N, C-alpha and C positions, 0 to 999 in steps of 0.2 A: 474714564477714570478707571470705571471697573474690569476693563479689558487686562491693562497691567496688572492689578491685584489677582487677576482670576489664572493668570498665564503659571505664577509658579505653583498654585493648587494643581491645578494640571499635570504639570511637570512630576509634582509629588505623587499624585494619583498613578500616573504611567509608570513611576518608579518602584511602584509596591508589588510586592509579592502576591497580593490577593488579586492585583489586576492582572497579574501573569497568570495565575491559577484559573481565573475566570476564563481569560482568552483563549487558553488552552482547551479547556471544556468547549467554547462556543466553536473555534476552529476546527476541531475534531468532529462535532456533532455536525457541523454544517457540510463539511467534505464526505462524510459516511452518508448524509442524507441527499447526496446529490438528486438522486432520482426523484425522489419525493416532494423536495423544493421546486425541482424544473415542473414538475407536474401542478405543483399548487401555485406557483409564482410566475411560471415561464422564464425564458432563459435571460430576459431583462432582470427580472427579480432576483434570480439565483446571482447573476453577475454582479448586481448592486450589493449584495451580500459580502462575495467575495472580495470587490472593491473596498466594500467598507473596514473589512478585517484587514487588508492591506494597508490601508491608510493608518489605522490604529497601531497595527504591527510596526509602520515606520516611525510613529510617533513614540513608541516605546523604546524603540531603537536609539532614537536621537536624544529620548530622556536620559536612557542609561547609556550614553554611547561611552563614558568615562570608564565602563567595565569591559568595553568589547575591543577587540584587536582585529583588524583586518583578515590577519591568516586564520582566525578561527571562524569565520561566517561561514565558508563555504567550502567544500572540495573542489580542488582544482580540475580533477577532471570532470565533475559535471560543469563547470564555467567553460571548458572547452566544449562539450556536448552542447550546451545551450547555445554558445556561441556559432557552430556549425549548424544547427538546426535554423537559427536567423539568416545565415548567410546563403541557404537555400531558396530565401525570396529571391534571388537574382536569377534564378532559371525556372521559377515555379508558373505554371499556367495561370494562377491566379494570386498574385503578391497580398491581395486583402485577406484571401483564405489563408495563406502562410502565415501572416502576422496574426490574424486572430487565433489560427492554433497555436501559435508560438505564445501568446498571452496565455491561453487557457493551460500552458504547461508552467509559464512563468510564474503564475499566482499561486498555486499549491506550492510551487518550489520556495517562495518567499515565505509563505506561511508557515512551511516545514522549518526552515532556518529560524524565523522569530523563535518558534517554541522550541527548537533545539538548544538555541543560545541561553534562553532564561527558564527552562526546566530541566531538571537531569532527567536520567532514565527512568528512575523509580517514580518520580512524579508524573511522567508521561505515561507509564503503564497505567498508573491509577487513573489518571483522567480518561484515557482511552477505555479502560474497565468500566469506569462511570458511565460513560456514553453508549457504549455496546450493550450495557444490563439494558438501558433505557430502550434503545432502539429495536434490540430483538424483543423486548417485552411486548412494544407497540406492535411489532410484525405479527408474533403469536397472536395478541388481542384481535388485531385486525382480521388475520385468518381464520380466527374461531368465528367473530362475529358475521364474517362473509359466508363460509362453509356451513356453519352448523346451525347460528341463530337466525339468520337471515336468510340463508339460502340464495343469495345475490351475489354477483360479484361486484367488487368496487374497481370500477373499470378505469378511473382515472388515474389509479395508482398499479393498474395491470394484476389486482389481486381476483385471481377466476374462483375462490373459494373450493379449492381442490383438497383441503385437510380432511375434510370428510370420507375421502376416498383413498387416504394413504398419502397424498401428494400427487403431484409435485407442489410446490408451496414456494413463494418467492418473497413474500413480506412486502415491505416498502421498498424493498432494492430493484426492483424492476424485472429480473430474471432468477432463477432458481440458481443459476451457475455464481451469481453475485452474491445472493445470500449465502449461498456455500462459501463462498470464499471468507464472508465476513463472520461466519460462524466458526470457521476454523481460527482465524485470527481471535476470535473472543475467545475460544478454549484456551488458547495459548497464553491470553492474557490474563483469564481467571485464574489459570493454574499458577502462574508467576504471582499474582495476587496473593494466592493461597499459601504458596511457600514462604512468600517474605511477609507472611503475617500481615499484609496492607488492609484486608477486610477480615472480620470474623468467619469461622468457619461455617457457621450457618448460610451466611450470605454468599461464600464461595461454592458451597455445596449447591446450592439453588440456580446459581450462574451457570457452572457448568453443566447442571442438568438440564438447562434452559437450551443452552448452545446446542447441546449433544442433540436434543429434541428437535430442533429446527434442522441441523444438518441432517437428520435421518429422515426428514419429510420432504427435504428437498429432491431425493431420489435423484440423485445427480451422480454418476460414476466418477466424474471430476473430483467431487468432494471424497471419494473412496480412495482414490490416487494420492490427495493432499493429506490426507490422514495418514497413509502408510509411509509417506515421504518425511512428513514432519514429526512421525513418531520413532522411526529410523534414524532421523538427525538427532533427535532427543536424546535416545539411548547411546547414540555414539558419545554425546554430548557428556552424558553422564559418568562414562566410561573414563572420557578423557580427565574429567575434573578429579576425579579418585585415584589416578595414577600418580607414580611420583613425577616431580618436574623433569627428571633426567631421563625417564622413557617416555615422556609425552612427544619430543619430535619425531622419534621414530614411529610412535602409534598414528602421528597426524599423517606421514607419508604413506603408511599401511591404509590408512581409511581413505586417503587421495585415490590410490591405486584402486580399492575396491570400488570407489564411486565411478572411475572411469570406465570398469571392466562392467558395472551395473548399466552405465549408460549405452553401453555397446550391446548388450544382451538386451535392452528394452528395445532399441533400435532394430536388433535383429528378430527379436520374436514380437513386434509391434502388433502384427495382425491376432495372434493368439490373443494377446493381452486384451485389445480391443474387445473382442468376442466374450472374454471373460468377464469383463466390464461391463457388457452388454451394451456398448458406447458404439455399435455399428452406424446409425444414421448420422449422429454428430460426426463421426470420423469420416465418413465419404463426403459429407458436406465440405469438410474443411479441407480435406485432400484436393478435391476438385479446385476449390478456390486456391488451395496455395498455388497448385500446378499453374495456374492462370497468373497468378502474383509473380511467379519466379519468370514466365514468359514475359510480361510486359519489363519487370527488372532489368533482364538482359539488354533491354534498349537504352537504360541508364544505368549501367550497374555500378558505377563510381558516386555519383552524385545523387542518383534518385530523381524523382519528379516534384520534390519540393515538399517541405514540411507542412502538413495543414490538420493533423493531428483525427478528428473523426473526420471521415469522408463526406466532402460537400457533394451535394447534388450537382448534376449537369458539368461536372468537369472531367477532363482526361487524365488519367487513364480509368478513372474510378467508375465511370458511367459504362464505358466498355466492359470492365469486369463484370458489373451487374449484369448487363446484357448477356453475357456468355454463360454465365452461372446461372442465371434465371431467378438470383436471389436479391432483395434490397440490402445489401450487405453494408454496413454503415462503420466497417473497421476489417481487419485480415483475419480477425479470431485468432491472432498471435502475435504477441507484442513486437517479436523479431522479425515477422515479415512485414509489418507494419513499418518497421525503421527501416528496412530493407527496401520498400517500395518508395518511401518517401525521402528519405535520406542517404539512400545507397549504403555501399559497404563502408564506406567512412563512418556514416552514422553507427552501423552496427558493430564496428570496431570499438568507436568511442564508448557505447553504451556496455559493451563487454568489458572494457577496462573498468569503467565508473563502477559498473555492478560487482566486477571481480575484486576490486579493491576493498569495496564496503563490505562483502561477505567475508573477505580472510581477515580484516580488521575485527569485524564482529565476531566471527569464530573464534580468532585467537584471545580475544577479550573473554568470550564465554568459557572456553575452556580454561583459562589462567586465573581469572579472578575469582574469589572466593564467594562474592555476592551472588546467589540466584539471578538478581534483575537482569545482568550482562547476557544472561540464555536468551531473552525478549527479542532484543534485536536480531541476532543470528537467523532464529527460527521464522521471525517473521519474513525476512529477507528470503529465505528458503520456501517459504508457501507462496510468495508474493513470484518468485521465480517458477514455481511450479505451476501456478496458475497462469503464466505468462505463455506457457505452450498452448493453451487452448482458448485464450483469451487476449483483448489487448488493453484491460483495465489498468495493468502496471503503468500505461502511459499518460493517465491522466487521474483526477480526482482523490479520490483518498488512497488508492495504489501508489500513485507516484508521490503523493504526501508522504506516506509511509516509509518510501524507498529512500527518500530524501532524509527524512527525519532519522532513521537508523543511520545512513552511511554518515550523515554530520555527528551523530554522536559518538559513532564508531572512531571516526577520524579524530575526535578529539580524545578520545579516552586511548586509542592505538597508534594514531598516526603520527605524524613527524610533528604536529602541532603539540604543544605542552598545555593540557587542560588547564583552565583558570577556575578559581572556586567560584562557586555560585553563592547568591545570597542564601544565608541561613534559612528554613523553612520548619516554624516552630510546631507544625501538624506532624512532623515525620520523627517517630520515637526510634532512640537507639537501638532497639531489637527489630526494627523494621526490616533490616537486611537479612533475616535469618539467624538460625543458631550458629552461634560462635564467630559471626562477622563483628568485624571491630566497630565500635561506637562512634 
């Protein structure tokens, strides 16, 4: 008799904005803490956390199904991409590895869709900011403990204690590149929080200082590249948001042409840029790896070798690539190369369409909408795309989660779908959207 009475209370709880707020915090925290959680709990424990979050998310969607419409749930281009990756199980050398890799992508996809449905962009920015403040503070604290107070490495987290020597450090994120990506996303998030008055000026300044300090201590040339590109994009958006609407389309085309020319110049002068960034060892490692991947992709150019996400052991062609390069690579160190070898040119084209539409929608919203908060999805996508050139973090975990989240929010704001109103959140003040924004 107790079960029937408990069900309405459970349904009411799952419909509440408080549960949605806590759910978004826990989800973002779990995905950004992937490395630390796996080291502490193993793959099984981390998988159990994601499974539990997916079950709770499904319960929330079921409880609030009256608010949902099918066309709002997920971008069509993303559905097609996920379907193609699943279809590759038909010619994969290991169907089990393909299904496992697909589920590793499907889980953060579902979590991102749930968060996007029940939290608006400002609420998402605030949740991301709260999580990253905590994780970056923990990273800095552990680095100081390891490198200065104890002078001992924390081996299970991969913390070498190099902060006393000026870096490189990696915090709780596993590698300095991963920490660098998180610090840049955190900087953008903290600045948007500051601009939208979501936090006090003291908290915002302290958060920016924390992220900037950790970014410097990564001693990563990739971080410098992300700073330059995201800074340029921010400046371009600032100009677009201030010009007259009649001038904006022309300026958009001019900026597009500048971007194309810039990409061509970067490619032509890639070697001098590598030397300037002091990234020769990383560049040559990746160059050799990518050449081998291109050779193997030529054997299956259209369909690829089957989606597996992280490269499994003892499976062709990944074992061969490790032998030829002499390194135990777990990915292509480039998201696009990973998609090419695993899902072929079809997969690459589908990913380009998905990401391209997401960026176009987010960029247009950022340049036209009055609220500063709409800048966040566009800049996050740009940072993720920049990082995708030198890592494969875009294709899983927090990287994929953020990409799907930003793409879904952009499709609701700017796509052919008409955005429905969300349940009001009493914690948002009318002036949270910045000066001059509508209440």
